[in-house]
DOTOR-716104 format. One record per atom (N, C-alpha, C, O): x, y, z; residue in three letters. Coordinates in steps of 0.001 Angstrom, whole numbers, padded with zeros to 6 digits, always signed. Layout:
XYZala ...
This chain:
-010712-046125+030281unk -009165-047063+029387unk -007893-046076+029405unk -007882-044889+029078unk -007368-046464+029634unk -006213-045794+029912unk -005029-046889+028774unk -004704-048060+028968unk -004562-045838+027463unk -004455-046725+026431unk -002831-046306+026655unk -002339-045207+026913unk -002049-047939+026404unk -000951-047932+026650unk -000007-047290+025373unk -000624-046767+024445unk +001686-047333+025320unk +001930-046301+024333unk +003852-046825+024631unk +004201-046921+025807unk +004608-047031+023832unk +005550-047295+023877unk +006750-046269+024049unk +007290-045369+023406unk +006874-046960+025374unk +008139-046042+026336unk +009142-044772+025623unk +009394-043709+026190unk +009660-045197+024166unk +011208-044191+022994unk +009700-044065+022137unk +009302-042933+021864unk +009401-044505+021987unk +008496-043842+020766unk +007694-042317+021445unk +007281-041226+021051unk +007808-043036+022573unk +006601-041943+023169unk +007591-040261+023378unk +007144-039145+023110unk +008825-040548+023860unk +009474-039924+024378unk +010555-038857+022982unk +011402-037966+023038unk +009767-039742+021740unk +010583-039010+020542unk +009263-038406+019750unk +009484-037449+019008unk +008004-038858+019845unk +006822-037958+018828unk +006790-036492+019556unk +006545-035520+018841unk +007034-036296+020973unk +006922-034542+020377unk +008277-033484+019858unk +008217-032400+019278unk +009371-034201+020277unk +010421-033397+019289unk +010008-033201+018148unk +009959-032100+017598unk +009489-034811+017431unk +008880-035078+015798unk +007996-033727+015637unk +008288-032827+014850unk +007122-033721+016307unk +005694-032675+016528unk +006219-031616+016453unk +005599-030735+015859unk +007350-031353+016937unk +007406-029766+017224unk +008848-028730+015732unk +009129-027660+015192unk +009195-030152+015851unk +010093-030136+014582unk +009399-028894+012531unk +009643-028050+011669unk +007916-030561+013492unk +007375-030001+011954unk +006493-029170+011260unk +006177-028878+010107unk +005988-028679+013406unk +005198-027264+013407unk +006380-025753+012943unk +006127-024771+012245unk +007537-026099+013604unk +008178-025125+013460unk +008560-024892+012089unk +008730-023737+011700unk +008808-026511+010829unk +009078-025362+009285unk +007219-025332+008555unk +006952-024681+007545unk +006571-025842+009029unk +005590-024929+008936unk +004913-023531+009169unk +003833-023107+008759unk +005587-023120+009718unk +004948-021944+010630unk +005965-021129+009617unk +005538-020213+008915unk +007140-021478+009604unk +007833-020601+009176unk +007488-020269+007811unk +007097-019102+007836unk +007412-021017+005877unk +007108-020369+005384unk +005469-019017+005539unk +005416-017845+005166unk +004325-019940+006270unk +003154-019039+006699unk +003206-017797+007470unk +002224-017153+007839unk +004820-017426+007750unk +005032-016876+008842unk +005378-015406+007521unk +004619-014445+007390unk +006581-015599+006766unk +007561-014778+005157unk +005545-015005+004840unk +004949-014122+005458unk +004971-015562+004381unk +004212-015284+003752unk +003324-013680+004092unk +003086-012539+003698unk +003140-014556+004985unk +001883-012799+006047unk +002633-011758+006554unk +002269-010858+007312unk +003616-011947+006109unk +005062-010539+006333unk +004261-010156+004800unk +003225-009535+004562unk +005050-010691+004104unk +005034-009964+002500unk +003389-009552+002487unk +003349-008359+002186unk +001890-010121+002715unk +001193-009373+002655unk +000886-008142+003565unk +000197-007144+003354unk +001573-008511+004574unk +001658-007680+005259unk +001919-006027+004309unk +001088-005180+003979unk +003467-006082+004088unk +004165-005506+003480unk +003545-005225+001927unk +003957-004066+001874unk +003100-005347+001073unk +001864-005136+000564unk +001242-004288+000799unk +001304-003132+000382unk +000395-004878+001673unk -000816-004168+002207unk -001204-002333+002885unk -002002-001422+002665unk +000111-002682+003896unk +000470-001502+004489unk +000728-000268+004102unk +001079-000351+002925unk +000746+000717+004411unk +001588+001855+003731unk +002004+002063+005085unk +001556+001423+006037unk +003280+003397+005193unk +004072+004010+005572unk +002933+005690+006547unk +002763+006811+006066unk +002500+005244+007701unk +001608+006267+008522unk +002328+008070+008702unk +002659+008776+009655unk +002311+008161+007769unk +002967+009856+008304unk +002698+009992+009675unk +002059+009331+010494unk +003599+011403+009716unk +002854+012020+011630unk +002480+012749+011489unk +002800+013589+010649unk +000962+012809+012819unk +000754+014037+012498unk +000454+014350+013580unk +001384+013974+014294unk -000816+015153+014598unk -000527+016825+015713unk -000792+015977+016326unk -000367+016264+017445unk -001266+014998+016364unk -001892+014004+017432unk -000472+013516+017818unk -000237+013651+019019unk +000501+012996+017099unk +001688+011922+016976unk +002348+012823+018056unk +002561+012345+019171unk +002913+015010+017569unk +003188+015609+018346unk +003667+015476+019144unk +004756+015107+019582unk +002113+016057+019599unk +001202+016612+021137unk +001615+015519+022010unk +002179+015788+023071unk +001275+013700+021492unk +001643+012530+022311unk +002817+012553+022798unk +003166+012522+023978unk +003544+012620+021675unk +005275+013138+022301unk +005261+013693+022560unk +005905+013502+023592unk +004790+015295+022559unk +005511+015981+023329unk +005189+016045+025207unk +005893+016760+025920unk +004120+015247+025747unk +002869+015444+026615unk +004252+014427+027100unk +004769+014883+028120unk +005157+012760+026416unk +005224+012038+027014unk +006931+012300+027245unk +007751+011539+027761unk +007129+013679+026657unk +008846+013874+026447unk +009257+015353+026485unk +010122+015839+025757unk +008412+016144+027585unk +007953+017173+027573unk +009621+018104+027641unk +009573+019308+027892unk +011132+017365+027379unk +012365+018574+027217unk +012654+018253+025953unk +013849+018321+025663unk +011481+017731+024633unk +012024+017938+023238unk +010835+018948+022886unk +009642+019056+023171unk +011702+019574+022183unk +011816+020698+021017unk +010477+020963+020752unk +010734+021941+020049unk +009334+020915+020726unk +007842+020467+019815unk +008306+020634+018435unk +008109+019749+017602unk +009355+022522+017951unk +009429+022524+016910unk +010150+021474+015308unk +010182+021752+014109unk +010763+019900+016332unk +012006+019192+015618unk +010581+018010+014928unk +010569+017428+013844unk +009149+017985+016425unk +007994+016649+016207unk +007374+016979+014836unk +007311+016187+013896unk +006841+018484+014842unk +005518+018590+013474unk +006152+020574+012909unk +006967+021420+013277unk +005401+020437+012159unk +006122+021640+011188unk +004771+022725+012366unk +003668+022544+012880unk +005956+023962+012252unk +005469+024926+013170unk +004222+025703+012622unk +003983+026875+012333unk +003735+024858+012613unk +001874+025365+011556unk +000867+024414+011794unk -000288+024356+011372unk +001508+023672+012550unk +000797+022592+012661unk +000601+022215+014687unk -000327+021490+015045unk +001318+022654+015459unk +001293+022482+016570unk +002036+023853+016932unk +002936+024280+016209unk +001671+024436+017941unk +002088+025337+018181unk +002478+026086+019273unk +001338+026216+019720unk +003476+026956+020425unk +003126+026872+021670unk +003260+028655+021900unk +004095+029336+021304unk +002381+029130+022759unk +001992+030391+022434unk +002044+031364+024234unk +001159+031094+025046unk +003378+032634+024678unk +003218+032333+025684unk +001998+033005+026391unk +001167+033745+025864unk +002048+032670+027454unk +000822+032818+029009unk +000083+033757+028341unk -001069+033636+027924unk +000783+034662+028269unk +000674+036466+028331unk -000128+037027+026918unk -000517+038146+026585unk -000160+036108+026467unk -001612+036555+025086unk -002365+035829+025664unk -001366+035667+026365unk -003248+035111+026169unk -004984+035269+027673unk -004483+035801+028267unk -005364+036411+028873unk -003636+036091+028619unk -003917+037365+030100unk -003882+038841+029563unk -004606+039522+030288unk -003516+039321+028923unk -003001+040442+027897unk -005504+040466+027668unk -006138+041452+028044unk -006076+039451+027164unk -006860+039199+026913unk -008258+039530+027786unk -009413+039743+027419unk -007649+039477+029056unk -008490+039268+029965unk -009327+040889+030788unk -008537+041276+031649unk -010311+041620+030752unk -010374+042504+031186unk -010473+043695+030089unk -010370+044907+030279unk -010646+043160+029181unk -010974+044196+027947unk -012210+044895+028263unk -012897+044256+029060unk -012887+046382+027768unk -013871+047235+027790unk -014908+046220+027554unk -014841+045421+026620unk -015891+046258+028430unk -017046+046202+027918unk -017801+046477+026056unk -017484+047092+025038unk -018561+045863+026379unk -019087+046289+024732unk -019850+047113+024677unk -020614+047325+025619unk -019872+047831+023546unk -020977+048915+023850unk -022265+048739+024273unk -022776+049310+025236unk -022940+047710+023333unk -024244+047479+023534unk -024822+047445+025216unk -025825+047863+025795unk -023561+046693+025613unk -024234+046222+027220unk -022512+047375+028399unk -022411+046947+029549unk -022083+047867+028251unk -021003+048832+028915unk -021038+048404+030766unk -020704+049352+031477unk -021241+047680+031180unk -020983+046848+032344unk -019914+046762+033146unk -019236+045875+032626unk -019450+047083+033937unk -018211+047770+034897unk -018532+047270+036180unk -019053+047939+037072unk -018121+045751+036276unk -018760+044658+037519unk -018564+045708+038766unk -019242+046404+039522unk -017138+045355+038476unk -016600+045453+040306unk -016044+046721+040547unk -015442+047103+041551unk -016516+047804+038718unk -015950+048851+039677unk -017573+049931+040535unk -018791+049915+040362unk -016965+050428+041103unk -018114+051638+041865unk -017082+053746+042833unk -016214+054584+042593unk -017648+053547+043381unk -017635+055222+044181unk -015354+054915+044559unk -014591+055867+044391unk -014995+053973+044869unk -013580+053782+044967unk -012863+053041+044384unk -011856+052637+044967unk -013158+052600+042987unk -013022+051804+042224unk -013281+052148+041065unk -013942+051496+040256unk -012554+053672+040820unk -013917+054108+039184unk -012923+053888+038319unk -011722+054146+038400unk -013936+053080+036987unk -013534+053065+035778unk -012188+050941+035967unk -011376+050523+035141unk -012647+050215+037478unk -012080+049075+037230unk -012808+048193+036528unk -014000+047978+036752unk -011829+047381+035243unk -011849+046950+034527unk -012629+045812+034723unk -013040+045763+035883unk -013138+044494+033741unk -014057+043570+034291unk -012636+042704+034168unk -012254+042314+033065unk -011658+042354+035753unk -010359+042373+035778unk -010980+040118+035448unk -010206+039186+035232unk -012124+040072+035529unk -012130+038546+036501unk -013427+038397+036393unk -014204+039252+036818unk -013949+036925+035615unk -014799+036378+035951unk -015829+035828+036594unk -015785+034618+036375unk -016998+036177+037475unk -017296+035367+038286unk -018168+034305+038002unk -019104+034186+037212unk -017405+033211+039212unk -017945+031479+039047unk -019448+031646+040440unk -019592+032237+041511unk -020245+030763+039594unk -021615+030467+040564unk -021738+029473+040756unk -021428+028457+040134unk -022385+029713+041978unk -022804+028188+042541unk -023868+027715+041425unk -024185+028641+040678unk -024635+026196+041077unk -025096+026073+040493unk -026827+026648+041075unk -027006+027099+042206unk -027628+026542+040326unk -028996+027073+040065unk -029902+025698+040846unk -030329+024632+040403unk -029922+026148+041788unk -031219+025282+042601unk -032390+025291+042278unk -032766+026162+041494unk -033233+024406+042745unk -035160+024355+042127unk -035167+025197+043069unk -034216+025531+043776unk -036495+025645+043105unk -038088+026065+043317unk -037983+026103+044693unk -038602+027148+044894unk -037673+025748+045695unk -038312+024545+046655unk -037863+024949+048061unk -036723+024796+048499unk -039403+025742+049028unk -038725+026076+050063unk -037662+025904+051016unk -036846+026700+051481unk -037998+023872+051314unk -037045+023662+052011unk -035781+023350+051959unk -035183+022748+052850unk -035070+023929+050408unk -033966+023211+049368unk -033779+022185+049588unk -032681+022010+050117unk -034341+021339+049438unk -033724+019760+049906unk -032513+020074+048332unk -031686+019184+048139unk -032507+020784+047760unk -032098+020290+047011unk -031064+021326+047003unk -030916+021582+045808unk -030412+021928+047559unk -029693+023062+047565unk -028813+022912+048842unk -029038+022580+050006unk -027319+023435+047878unk -026843+022292+048603unk -025876+023724+049828unk -025291+023522+050892unk -026040+024758+049235unk -025839+026310+050086unk -027101+027005+050621unk -027965+026991+049745unk -027558+027670+051865unk -028690+028873+052082unk -028847+029640+050769unk -029958+029632+050239unk -028247+030034+050427unk -028488+031176+048887unk -027358+031086+047897unk -026210+030953+048319unk -027623+031153+046536unk -026563+030793+045502unk -025097+031869+045867unk -025019+032997+046355unk -024086+030920+045380unk -022699+031983+045527unk -022279+032615+044855unk -023102+032831+043966unk -021001+033344+044622unk -020606+033349+043658unk -019315+034354+044048unk -019390+035389+044711unk -018056+033732+043422unk -016740+033346+043422unk -016285+034893+042448unk -016887+035243+041432unk -014890+035771+043175unk -014347+036214+041616unk -013109+036092+042064unk -013061+036476+043233unk -011891+035663+041591unk -009950+035297+041705unk -009391+035706+040685unk -009210+035382+039511unk -009100+036679+041562unk -008203+037158+040234unk -006838+036918+039827unk -005799+037479+040174unk -007181+035396+038532unk -006618+035606+037971unk -005828+035310+036559unk -005499+034340+035877unk -005731+036684+036542unk -004757+037435+036177unk -004145+038284+036228unk -003522+038917+035376unk -004291+038393+037427unk -003714+039647+037989unk -004150+041388+037664unk -003670+042398+038180unk -005199+041263+036647unk -005324+042242+036395unk -006202+043183+037556unk -006654+044237+037109unk -006508+042839+039196unk -007155+043176+040174unk -005977+043959+040750unk -006109+045125+041122unk -004738+043244+040818unk -003228+043828+042121unk -003068+044665+040685unk -004054+045363+040921unk -002670+045101+039536unk -002851+045330+038897unk -003264+047307+039269unk -002818+048390+039650unk -004331+046620+038822unk -005065+048483+039342unk -004931+048912+040685unk -005098+050106+040933unk -004543+047790+041945unk -004364+048367+043019unk -003463+048978+043171unk -003578+050062+043743unk -001771+048367+042559unk -001040+048802+042507unk -001116+050760+041852unk -000801+051826+042380unk -001458+050538+041056unk -002102+052027+039837unk -002284+053225+041301unk -001580+054220+041467unk -003449+052750+042238unk -004551+053427+043348unk -003133+053784+044529unk -003483+054309+045585unk -002008+053580+044394unk -001298+052978+045601unk -001485+052630+046225unk -001463+053229+047301unk -001852+051298+046117unk -001851+049835+047499unk -001127+049445+046596unk -000887+049523+045391unk -000661+048703+048151unk +001288+047535+047892unk +000277+046023+047820unk -000573+045493+048535unk +001047+045695+046324unk +001423+044978+045626unk +000983+043851+045674unk +002009+043257+045344unk -000177+042625+045920unk -000413+041854+046870unk +000366+040351+046643unk -000011+039427+047363unk +001351+040122+045737unk +002128+039887+044771unk +001309+038455+044508unk +001281+037519+045307unk +000756+038490+043419unk -000029+038088+042492unk +001389+038146+041144unk +002001+038947+040437unk +001271+036245+041567unk +001923+035973+039955unk +001028+034894+039619unk +000327+034137+040291unk +001343+035099+037876unk +000905+034247+037181unk +002293+033485+036054unk +003280+034043+035576unk +001748+031792+035910unk +002269+031209+035303unk +002118+029826+034799unk +001831+028902+035559unk +002448+029549+032577unk +001727+028983+032105unk +002106+028831+031227unk +003307+028939+030981unk +001141+028490+030325unk +001489+027974+028575unk +000314+028099+027355unk -000213+026995+027221unk -000134+028885+026626unk -000956+027864+025653unk -000184+027042+024187unk +000965+027201+023776unk -001281+026143+023623unk -000521+025396+022336unk -001716+025168+021644unk -002694+024749+022263unk -001780+025449+020108unk -002897+025120+019479unk -002192+023760+018438unk -001013+023503+018194unk -003261+023186+018062unk -002908+022209+016935unk -003726+022378+016141unk -004679+021721+016559unk -004014+022853+015208unk -004183+022559+013694unk -004879+021402+013650unk -004384+020277+013707unk -006836+021863+013478unk -007656+020681+012809unk -007812+020945+011411unk -007356+021972+010907unk -008543+019921+010639unk -008603+019632+010002unk -009980+020457+009328unk -010350+020426+008154unk -010599+021198+010487unk -011204+022482+009490unk -010832+023606+009525unk -011661+024510+009624unk -009402+023885+009450unk -008990+024980+009431unk -008553+025950+010644unk -007716+026850+010705unk -009769+025219+011917unk -009906+026159+013306unk -008421+025433+013747unk -007773+024740+012963unk -008050+025697+015013unk -007271+025410+016223unk -007650+024841+017270unk -008667+025427+017639unk -007307+023721+018211unk -007817+023340+019322unk -006466+024520+020627unk -005436+025059+020221unk -006806+024551+021573unk -006113+025487+022303unk -006806+024430+023687unk -007817+023765+023911unk -005359+024854+024446unk -005139+024463+025820unk -004489+026315+026429unk -003731+027205+026043unk -005202+026077+027306unk -004378+027167+028423unk -004230+026393+029179unk -004978+025443+029404unk -002911+026749+029881unk -002953+026165+031761unk -002404+026970+032271unk -001183+026818+032272unk -002877+028059+032871unk -002808+028716+033929unk -002932+028366+035064unk -003824+027728+035622unk -000927+029300+035828unk -001598+028687+036932unk -001435+030155+038439unk -000216+030260+038572unk -001813+030710+039000unk -001661+031957+039741unk -001831+031715+041421unk -002352+030652+041757unk -001596+032244+042011unk -000699+032754+042799unk -001325+034063+043371unk -001835+034998+042754unk -001095+033823+045179unk -001460+034539+045926unk -002803+035569+044308unk -002511+036016+043199unk -003678+035526+044808unk -005162+035984+043953unk -005966+036733+044729unk -006338+036283+045813unk -006101+037167+044579unk -007437+038545+045366unk -008354+037757+044990unk -008766+037590+043842unk -008705+037240+045981unk -010419+036566+046420unk -011178+036935+047298unk -011008+037461+048398unk -012293+036527+046564unk -014038+037326+047456unk -015364+036611+046732unk -015604+036611+045525unk -016178+035990+047815unk -017065+035508+047798unk -018648+036355+047836unk -018317+037494+048167unk -019407+036354+047750unk -020839+037487+047579unk -021761+036296+047295unk -021387+035234+046798unk -022962+036587+047654unk -024575+036493+047194unk -024665+036187+046034unk -023573+036302+045477unk -025616+035774+045246unk -026138+035382+043648unk -026787+036511+044313unk -026366+036261+045442unk -027237+037183+044411unk -028594+037613+043933unk -029141+039271+043772unk -030067+039969+044185unk -027579+039436+042641unk -027699+041343+042448unk -027005+040722+041571unk -026456+039629+041433unk -027235+042140+040739unk -026277+042129+039342unk -024843+041400+039877unk -024608+040239+039543unk -024138+041970+040515unk -022580+041447+040675unk -021908+040906+041837unk -022109+041228+043008unk -021250+040221+041479unk -020808+040050+043013unk -020230+041204+043523unk -019403+040907+044384unk -020354+042701+043297unk -019462+043256+044229unk -021024+043859+044373unk -020988+045018+043959unk -022153+043565+044733unk -023215+044181+045266unk -023987+043629+046283unk -024899+044157+046918unk -023304+041986+046408unk -023942+041401+046975unk -023201+041000+048132unk -021984+040875+047999unk -023764+040763+049323unk -023998+040571+050508unk -022615+039949+050358unk -022407+039327+049317unk -021537+040047+051363unk -020309+039606+051187unk -020297+038626+052333unk -020865+038697+053423unk -019752+037976+051979unk -019543+036194+053280unk -017836+035318+053122unk -017110+034472+053644unk -017921+036064+052257unk -015338+036126+051939unk -014623+036788+051729unk -014702+037163+050559unk -013462+037437+052532unk -012494+038326+052099unk -013122+039567+051199unk -014221+040068+051438unk -012170+040018+050031unk -012771+042194+050184unk -012828+042149+048607unk -012092+041440+047920unk -013563+042791+048244unk -013003+043500+046862unk -012061+044633+046734unk -012029+045519+047588unk -011322+044631+045734unk -010772+045641+045499unk -011520+046737+045711unk -010754+047699+045755unk -012978+047171+045910unk -013659+048873+046558unk -013555+048465+047881unk -013103+049292+048673unk -013944+047131+048384unk -013236+046736+050393unk -012108+046854+050082unk -011851+048027+050353unk -011028+046289+049582unk -010136+047081+050268unk -009187+048866+049722unk -008100+049123+050239unk -009754+049736+048810unk -009627+051059+048311unk -010700+051700+049878unk -010351+052478+050766unk -011386+051330+049777unk -012424+052369+050141unk -011906+052038+052414unk -012101+052849+053319unk -011406+050897+052510unk -011219+050457+054068unk -009439+049862+053665unk -009056+048779+053223unk -008831+050851+053972unk -007390+050530+053992unk -006804+049269+055146unk -005891+048446+055079unk -007693+049555+056050unk -007148+048624+057557unk -007580+047453+056781unk -006878+046483+057066unk -008405+047213+055978unk -008626+045387+055781unk -007498+044739+054575unk -007080+045309+053567unk -007222+043513+055021unk -007099+042685+054692unk -007206+041989+053934unk -008022+041113+054218unk -006733+041892+052943unk -007142+040596+051726unk -006569+039166+051503unk -005473+038679+051782unk -007619+038685+050938unk -007807+037422+051199unk -006974+036546+050082unk -007371+036553+048916unk -006243+036073+050321unk -005227+035648+049024unk -005660+033289+048644unk -005796+032255+049297unk -005677+033906+046780unk -005583+032130+046874unk -004872+031897+045970unk -004173+032829+045573unk -004744+030290+045145unk -003748+029278+044621unk -004319+029270+043325unk -005381+029123+043930unk -004581+029281+042386unk -006329+028603+041566unk -005037+028681+040594unk -003978+029307+040612unk -005787+027518+039541unk -005411+026831+038279unk -006230+026699+037479unk -007330+026149+037524unk -005539+027375+036462unk -006910+027163+035278unk -006536+026620+033357unk -005999+027076+032348unk -007476+025014+033976unk -007159+024120+032474unk -008372+024543+030855unk -009076+023612+030464unk -008422+025244+030471unk -009563+025556+028955unk -009131+024971+028010unk -007952+024633+027903unk -009802+024811+027377unk -009406+023955+026316unk -010797+024389+025243unk -011971+024061+025415unk -010366+025009+024405unk -010934+025169+023102unk -010782+025143+022485unk -009598+024933+022226unk -012164+025393+020873unk -011400+025541+019413unk -011686+027128+018941unk -012734+027730+018709unk -010607+027434+018913unk -010726+028753+017455unk -010838+028952+016671unk -011129+028014+015929unk -010732+030229+016108unk -011080+030163+014741unk -009690+029907+013395unk -009813+029459+012255unk -008763+030274+013935unk -007218+029830+013820unk -006338+029779+014704unk -006287+030172+015869unk -005100+028839+013505unk -004345+029489+014914unk -003321+030700+014407unk -002870+031092+013331unk -003224+031045+015746unk -002624+032328+016115unk -003495+033414+016011unk -003190+034485+015486unk -005103+033016+016749unk -006173+033656+016884unk -006357+034177+018123unk -005994+033523+019101unk -006984+035512+018281unk -006835+036117+020069unk -007684+035351+020787unk -008611+034541+020747unk -006757+036138+021633unk -007831+035406+022750unk -009064+035300+023194unk -009577+036419+023191unk -009995+034253+023684unk -011029+035073+024469unk -010926+036416+025779unk -009821+036583+026296unk -011353+036737+025946unk -012053+036914+027348unk -013261+036059+028151unk -014481+035897+028098unk -011839+035526+029102unk -013571+035526+029682unk -015149+035512+030230unk -016054+034678+030265unk -015022+036502+030519unk -016186+038158+030890unk -016961+037885+030065unk -018063+037349+030182unk -016043+038498+028532unk -017159+038674+027389unk -017283+037385+026626unk -017754+037390+025489unk -016668+035713+027515unk -017512+034744+027034unk -018561+034029+027629unk -019270+033262+026976unk -018700+034229+028803unk -019828+033772+030275unk -020784+035175+030229unk -021718+035461+029481unk -020127+035967+031398unk -020964+037150+031477unk -021814+037418+030441unk -023038+037345+030342unk -020626+037863+029409unk -022038+039146+027857unk -022356+037863+026609unk -023054+038081+025619unk -021700+036551+026899unk -022296+035885+026372unk -021800+035972+024877unk -022309+035243+024026unk -020921+036764+024603unk -020102+036985+023103unk -018627+036339+023046unk -017761+036496+023907unk -018524+035677+022010unk -017706+034877+021511unk -017392+034905+019856unk -018298+035164+019064unk -015612+034527+019281unk -015351+035131+017648unk -016357+033982+017609unk -016985+033398+018492unk -016284+033842+016095unk -017268+033605+014896unk -016035+032163+015171unk -014814+032253+015298unk -017203+030479+015203unk -016657+029437+015370unk -016238+029231+015965unk -015799+028094+015791unk -015781+029893+017383unk -015757+029391+018136unk -016539+028407+019156unk -017755+028528+019308unk -015779+027414+019859unk -016644+026408+020813unk -015998+025868+021467unk -015278+024960+021052unk -016054+026374+023131unk -015860+026301+024414unk -015489+024373+024613unk -016326+023916+025390unk -014717+023504+024224unk -014636+022176+024599unk -015325+022021+026255unk -016465+021657+026546unk -013688+022620+027606unk -014215+022347+028553unk -013401+022837+029786unk -012362+022196+029946unk -013654+023923+030786unk -012721+024625+031702unk -013027+023617+033294unk -013940+023080+033922unk -011472+023867+033337unk -010986+023218+034729unk -010903+024477+036108unk -009983+025269+035902unk -011509+024698+037118unk -011094+026279+037529unk -011020+025644+038923unk -012031+025098+039363unk -009471+025689+039921unk -009840+025185+041740unk -008957+026167+041990unk -007919+026556+041454unk -009584+026477+042907unk -009069+027755+043937unk -009511+027318+045266unk -010629+027261+045778unk -008419+027046+045658unk -007553+027590+047687unk -007653+028881+048186unk -006803+029704+047845unk -009103+029385+049399unk -007478+030604+049154unk -008027+031187+050673unk -009142+031144+051194unk -006746+031737+051127unk -006749+031957+052926unk -007848+033560+053298unk -007772+034451+052452unk -008489+033725+054147unk -008345+034903+053944unk -009493+035397+055552unk -009183+035244+056733unk -010794+035984+054988unk -011836+036082+056705unk -012684+035965+056143unk -012734+035863+054917unk -013885+035945+057173unk -014969+036268+057194unk -015722+037890+057727unk -015507+038575+058727unk -016707+038092+056499unk -016909+039855+057531unk -016708+039813+058799unk -015921+040759+058781unk -016736+039593+059639unk -016217+039766+061354unk -015273+039289+061594unk -015089+038700+062659unk -014223+039425+060493unk -012774+038997+060500unk -012389+038118+060942unk -011189+038045+061205unk -013380+036936+061244unk -012714+035324+061763unk -012042+035337+060600unk -012263+036011+059594unk -010655+034021+060954unk -010108+033093+059963unk -010908+032293+058991unk -011801+031762+059651unk -011049+031839+057315unk -011953+030858+056645unk -010573+030987+056212unk -009554+031604+056520unk -011211+029659+054891unk -010547+029630+054146unk -011884+029234+052956unk -012775+028639+053563unk -012291+029456+051153unk -012720+028984+050822unk -011951+028057+049385unk -010879+027850+048817unk -012995+027825+049366unk -012744+026870+047927unk -014013+026544+047063unk -015192+026241+047243unk -012989+026805+045851unk -013998+026963+044351unk -013541+025936+043691unk -012334+025812+043899unk -014082+024919+042790unk -013536+024500+042087unk -014858+024397+041186unk -016017+024400+041601unk -014312+024281+039528unk -016205+024815+038647unk -015085+023733+037471unk -013925+023859+037077unk -016168+022707+037240unk -016338+021905+035912unk -017418+021900+034800unk -018611+021611+034885unk -016495+022397+033468unk -017283+022445+032985unk -017188+021548+031456unk -016168+021895+030860unk -017832+020699+030834unk -017702+019757+030017unk -018621+020074+029057unk -019803+019931+029370unk -018304+020550+027739unk -018966+019930+026190unk -019596+018735+025752unk -019640+018817+024524unk -020166+017541+026169unk -019565+016695+025593unk -020317+016291+023922unk -021382+016415+023318unk -018901+015736+023734unk -018752+015063+022099unk -020875+014443+021291unk -021829+014003+021931unk -020772+014676+020062unk -022150+014148+019804unk -021435+012669+020021unk -020308+012203+019854unk -022959+012105+020571unk -022601+010655+019689unk -024077+009931+018672unk -025250+010305+018709unk -023790+009411+018282unk -024369+008357+017477unk -025868+007773+018424unk -025378+007109+019338unk -027187+007749+018556unk -027902+007223+018967unk -028737+007031+017799unk -029295+007830+017046unk -028655+005170+017861unk -030780+005027+016590unk -029971+006092+014722unk -030481+006761+013823unk -028819+005709+015007unk -028863+006491+013615unk -028083+007484+013593unk -027095+007865+012965unk -028933+007920+014657unk -028545+009757+014817unk -027264+010266+015631unk -026729+009799+016636unk -026840+011811+014555unk -025641+012076+015443unk -026381+013383+016424unk -026979+014273+015819unk -026309+013417+017677unk -027023+013779+018841unk -025497+014626+020043unk -024326+014300+020240unk -026480+015904+020621unk -025752+016359+021349unk -026018+016519+022257unk -026500+017598+022600unk -025745+015079+023438unk -026123+015531+025016unk -025920+016745+025436unk -025034+017480+025001unk -027100+017169+026714unk -026997+017859+026941unk -027183+017242+028406unk -028033+016379+028628unk -026051+017913+029704unk -026049+017377+030794unk -026330+018751+031821unk -026155+019965+031709unk -026847+017865+032839unk -027358+018660+034149unk -026755+020077+034570unk -025632+020313+035015unk -027614+020793+034356unk -026514+022921+034486unk -026408+023170+033384unk -025355+023803+033458unk -026624+023182+032520unk -025800+023243+030701unk -024933+023217+031236unk -024203+024142+031594unk -024829+021748+031443unk -022634+020901+030835unk -021960+021315+032489unk -020951+020697+032829unk -022462+022197+033312unk -021834+022457+034246unk -021659+021278+035413unk -022647+020858+036016unk -020166+020727+035705unk -020422+019159+036723unk -019642+020131+038109unk -019602+019854+039308unk -019365+020729+037738unk -018929+021215+039624unk -019115+022417+039554unk -018211+023166+039185unk -020326+022862+039892unk -019855+024258+040969unk -020028+024958+042743unk -020954+025512+043336unk -018707+024596+043093unk -019242+024222+044116unk -017941+026181+044585unk -017072+026708+043891unk -018496+026589+045986unk -017796+027643+046450unk -018206+026915+047391unk -019325+026404+047432unk -017143+026778+048418unk -016975+026790+050241unk -016797+027439+050355unk -016370+028266+049549unk -017144+027613+052262unk -016272+028715+052345unk -016456+028181+053906unk -017658+028074+054150unk -015797+027892+054798unk -015176+026793+055831unk -013846+027454+056863unk -013287+026730+057688unk 
């Protein structure tokens, strides 16, 4: 049944009700605001705040956002100078040195493809054999070639290092490195080093000095490395020490690594080719599972991508 109403009263009722609601809301809002003011404290700025604002507004001077002892920007040269250090005395291996390149430092770490199961038909393998690629991301190979009278390859580097103080006294470090015209070569990963494996793409330093008619294969790379270091201003890690020798500073913790390379060059028979390297490591944070803090483990040692494509 539809209820009948007085037309005039019906027109006034909504206005009366709205006024009553507004009058009731004002004191409630004032009371809520007073309670919020009583129990809410002013939050001080943190390194997280400074980092977020710095990312959103990169033109802002980081020194105005936070105490320099909390957030710090370092030159990329600090990372570059740490690469290619002499090998440890306990394991004095020079991976790329040889008769034509004596004393060549371990200027870069070799990135390999995923380990394949022992399957005769290679059902789970992307490549017929495991591969390893070496990219001169820090420019050490180019400097060595120049010292040996070889023309510069035009390798250039650019990037930054950002440090953020952590509550435990360590520093979270983000290294961003861009490299152009980096010497790149790839080999089979079935010998002690990329230098001695069967060449699949490009030429190594020793290849170029042995046969100076060979043309180098060059690539552009992007490296993003995030880790926890001993303290603010602590020395940068050498990636060869970290990955090849398994040596790291005390309390060092690798969080993630992203490495992307696009190189142009040739196959061993001179055929023009391209090489794409994509490597991505992630150390997942601990998870609370059934009340127990557990560190999850991903496939193949937390390497999400391990590609060395040649075509």
